[in-house]
N, C-alpha and C positions, 0 to 999 in steps of 0.2 A: 702241831694240832691247833695252836692259837692262831697261826697265820691263816690256816684254812677257814677257821671260824670267822675271823675278821673279814676276809675276802668274801666269804659266802654271805655274811650279813650285809656288806656294802653292796654287792651285786643284787641281792634280793631287794634292798630298799630302792635301788635305782631302776630295776627292771620289773618290779611288781606291777601288773596291770591295774589300772585305776578306772573309776567310772568315767564315761565319755565326757560329761560336763566339767570334769577336772582338767581337761586338756586345753582349756582356754580361759581367759579372764584372770581374776585375782588369785584363784586357787593354783592355776598353772604357774603363775609368776612366783608365788610363794614356794612351790616345790622346786622351781629352778634355782632360786636363791639358796635353798637348803642344801644344794650340792656342796657349798663351801664348808659349813660346819661338819657335814657328814664325812667328806673326804679328809678334812683336817684331823678329825678324831681318829679316822682309820690310820692315818700316817703315824699319829702318836702311839696308837695301840701296837702297830707293827714294829715300831722302833723301841718299845719299852723293854727293859731288861738289859739293854746294851747302851746305856747313857753315855759312856765314855768313847764310843765309836762313832765319830761324826761321819766317817765314810759310809757306814751302814745307814745313817739317816738320809744321806744323799741318794743311796741306792734305792731306799724305800720311796723317796720322792719321785725318782725317775720311773719306778714301777707303777706308782699311783697315777702318774700322768698318762702312761700307756694304757692302764686300765680305764681311766676316765675317757680317753679317746675311743677305746673299744666299746664302752658302754653307750656313748653317744651314737655310735654306728649301729648298735643293736637295738636301741630303744624303740624305733619305729616298728620293729617286728613284734613288740610286746604291747602295742597300743599306746606308747608314750611318744612325746614330741622330743626332737633333738635339734640342737642348733650350736653354732660356734659360741654364742653368748653363754649357753649352759656350760659348755666346756670351759669357758673363761672363768665362770663362778667356781667350777671345780678346781681349776688351777690356783685360784686365789686361796681356796681352803687348803690345798696341798702346800702352798708356800707358808701359810700360817702354821700348819702342823710341823713343817720342817724347821721353822724358826723356833718353835717350842722344843723340838728335839735338840737343836743346836744349842739352845739356852742351857741345857743340862751339861753340856761339854765345856762351857766357858767358866773361867774363874771370876770371882768378884760378884758380890750381891747386886750391885747396880747394873752390870752388864746382863745378868740373868733376868733381872726384873724388866729391863728395857726390851730385851728380845721376847719375853713372855707377853708383854703388853702389845708389841707389834704382831705377835702371833694371834692374840685375841682379836685384834683389829681386822686382820685379813679373814679370819674365820667367821666373825660375827657381823662385820660391816654389811655384807650383802643382804642377809635377812633383816637386819636392823633398819637399813635404808628402805627396804620394802615396807616394813611396818610403819615407818615414819611417813612414807608416801600415802599409805592407806589412811592413816589417821588424819593427815592433812586434807585428803580428798573428802573424807567424811565431814570434817569441820567446814570445809569450803562449800560442800553441797548443802549443808544445813543452813549456811549463811546466804548463799547466792541463789540456789535453786532448790526448793523443798523436795524432800523425798517423795516418791510416788505414794500417795496416800489414798485411803478409801474415804468416803464422804464423812466418816466419823473421826478422821484424823489419825487413825491407827497406822503406825509405821510398818511397812511391809518388808523392807530390806535394810539391814544394818550397813551394808556396803553399797550404798546408792552413789554411783560415780557418774558425773557428767563428763562426757568425752566428745567435745566438738571436733569436727573435721577441720584441721588446721589449714588444709589446702583450699578451703572455701571460706566464704564470708560468714562464719559462725562465731559469735562472740559470747563469752561468758563473763558477765559483770555482776556487781553487787545486786542481788535480788532478781536477776532476770537472765534469760538466754535470748539473744537476738539472732534471728535468721534473716539475712539480707540476700535477696535474689541476685543471681548472676546470669549472664547470657549463656544459653545452652547448657547450663548446669543447675543442679538443685543444691541449695544450702541445707545441711543436715546437722542434727544433734543426735549423738549415740549415747544411750543410757543403759548401763549394765543392770539387769534385773536378777541375776544370780539364781536361776532355777525356780523362781516363784510360780505357783499355780494360780492362774488368773481365770480358770474356767468358771468360777462363781460370779464373774462380772460380765456385763454385757458390752462394755466399751470404755472409752476414755473421754474425759472432759479436759479441754485445754482452756486456760484463762490467760488473757493478755490483751495486747493492743496491736491493731494492724494499721500501718501507714501505707496506703495504696489508693490509686484512683478507681479501682474496680475490685470485684471479688476475686479471690485467689483460691486455688486448691491446696489444701494442707494434707500431705500424705502421711500415713501411719504404716509402719512395717514392724511386725513382731517376729523376731527370730526365735525358733523353738528347737529344743533338743528332743525331737520326736522323729523317728524314722519314717512315719507315715505322713507327717506334715511338718516341714522344716521352716516354712514362712507363712505368715498371715498378713495379708495386705488389705488396706481399706483407706478411705480418704473422706474429706468433707470440705465444703466450700465456706469461706469466711468473708464477710463484708467489712468495709472500713469502719462501720459504726458498731460492729460487734465487739463484745468484751469476752465472750466465751464461745467455745465450739465443742459440741458433743458428737462423737463418732462411735457408732456401734460396730461390733465385730460382724463380719459377714455371717449370714444365716447358716447354721449347722456347724460352725467352727468352735473348737474348744481349745483355747490357748493354755496348754499345760506345759510345765517345765520351761518357762520363758527365760531365754538367755539374754536377749537384748531388745530394747525398744528404740526405734529410729523414727524421729519426727523430721519431716523435710518439706521443702517447697518444691512444687513441680517445676521441671526445666522450662516450661513455657510461661512461667510467672513473669510479669513485667519487671524490668530491671530496677524500677523505682520502688518496688514493694519491700517492706520491712516489717517482719512480725516479731514482736517482743513478747515472749512467754514468761509469765510470772508464777504459774502453778499448773500442776497436772494431777488429775484425780482419776481413780478407777470408779466406774459407776456400776451399781448393781441392778437398778430398776430400769425397765424399758418403757417409760411412760411418755406421753406427749410432751415434747420439749418446746420452749419458745423458739429454739433455733430451727425446728423442723419445718416451719412454714417458709423460712428463708431458704432452706436447702431445696425445697420443692420449687420455689420460685426461680432459683438459679438454674436448676435442671430444666425447667420449662423454657427459660430464655435460651439455653444452649440448644434445645431441640428445635426452636423456632428459626 
């Protein structure tokens, strides 16, 4: 009866359907890493009561590995993501649980303590490493690129993570993000917004410095967890002497459940252009801006 209960609880935890926005980003990675302690605890529970039988512990470990592989195969049917990396986290936890079971079969206090410490390492290291990565990302974001703020400085997301595209010329340094243009490609910066509702705002303000011989187009893409509208696209033109750029959402759009903000330079940007961003704001009011005249001037030049 105990075996059935443990297996049912483990399968239920790994196959339980979750909200769609939990299948990506920091929540998804947290759940993936939790495979390790979950399967490790399952191994310990299944082997309890027979501490002197090390063969039983090994049989439990083998069965847990098979169950873990089966779960990864079934998870997509339940709206969950599956990967070999997830399977690896599970195997690490199983190894930890097996070491804890084997520790009970070994004589000597030192040996048991050593094996128990190793077991805790295998089971707790994956989620602990994730937590350390998140804390480091938060601290680094606060230092190098401010959180996405409203005009009053209110922090909207605790997990504001800057994710430059490493395949392109995007640099994150102290106090800034640098977007340097490339031939036939756009430099991008990806920022995770974690399901925030931006429908009460009319657009974004970018602050920074542009090094270029001419005006360039700065693109904005907002990825949404919305079945009716998955992406919101807009852009604005910025001149070399400008220190800020305000871009409004397209008329009639409501960016709710924002998953990711992408800021990029258009592929046709001159290769000498370099945009250094120091801050990003959400804007609520749609008033006449100092930047509006420049935007209209640039559009007029393009049309001529």
